[in-house]
C-alpha positions as CSV (number, residue, x, y, z in Angstrom):
1,M,0.0,0.0,0.0
2,N,1.2,3.5,-0.7
3,G,0.0,5.2,2.4
4,K,-3.0,6.7,0.8
5,I,-6.5,5.7,2.1
6,E,-8.7,4.9,-0.6
7,W,-12.6,4.9,-0.4
8,F,-15.7,5.4,-2.5
9,E,-18.8,7.4,-1.8
10,Q,-21.2,5.8,-4.4
11,T,-21.1,2.6,-6.2
12,S,-23.6,3.4,-9.0
13,Y,-25.2,6.3,-10.5
14,E,-28.3,4.1,-11.5
15,P,-31.4,4.5,-9.6
16,Y,-31.6,2.4,-6.4
17,D,-34.9,0.5,-6.4
18,R,-34.5,-2.5,-4.0
19,H,-36.8,-1.0,-1.3
20,Q,-40.0,0.6,-0.7
21,Y,-40.7,2.7,2.5
22,K,-43.8,2.4,4.6
23,L,-44.7,5.5,6.7
24,E,-46.8,4.2,9.6
25,F,-48.9,6.5,11.7
26,D,-50.1,6.0,15.3
27,D,-53.8,6.1,14.1
28,D,-53.2,2.9,12.0
29,R,-52.8,4.8,8.7
30,S,-49.9,4.1,6.5
31,I,-48.6,4.8,3.0
32,V,-45.9,3.2,0.9
33,I,-43.4,5.3,-0.9
34,D,-41.3,4.0,-3.9
35,S,-38.2,6.0,-3.6
36,Y,-35.9,7.1,-0.8
37,E,-35.7,10.6,-2.2
38,E,-39.5,11.0,-2.1
39,L,-39.4,9.7,1.4
40,R,-36.9,12.2,2.5
41,A,-38.6,15.1,1.0
42,I,-42.0,14.0,2.6
43,W,-40.3,13.4,6.0
44,F,-38.4,16.8,6.1
45,E,-41.3,18.8,4.6
46,H,-44.2,17.4,6.7
47,I,-43.6,14.6,9.0
48,R,-40.5,15.1,11.3
49,N,-42.3,17.2,13.8
50,W,-45.1,14.8,14.3
51,N,-45.3,12.1,17.0
52,N,-45.4,8.3,16.6
53,V,-44.6,8.1,13.0
54,T,-42.3,5.3,11.9
55,V,-40.6,4.2,8.8
56,S,-40.3,0.5,7.8
57,V,-38.1,-0.6,4.8
58,I,-39.7,-3.1,2.6
59,D,-37.8,-5.5,0.4
60,R,-39.1,-5.4,-3.1
61,K,-39.8,-8.7,-4.5
62,Q,-37.1,-9.3,-7.2
63,K,-38.4,-10.4,-10.5
64,S,-37.2,-14.0,-11.6
65,S,-34.8,-13.9,-14.5
66,K,-35.3,-17.4,-15.7
67,G,-34.6,-17.6,-19.3
68,F,-36.1,-19.7,-22.1
69,G,-34.3,-22.7,-23.5
């Protein structure tokens, strides 16, 4: 090693779409959001000051890539 520390900040510039995000409110309401950026915008514009709101990360079901013979 040459003494320099090497790191990366981002692995890909492609959209990241492995998860959905579920906002759950204390009155049993919930909404599912498809992108992290949208979740962040909603959180910082509206929800961060509310009580008893949680975010759950939901794995998206991956599409099968079975080929045809």
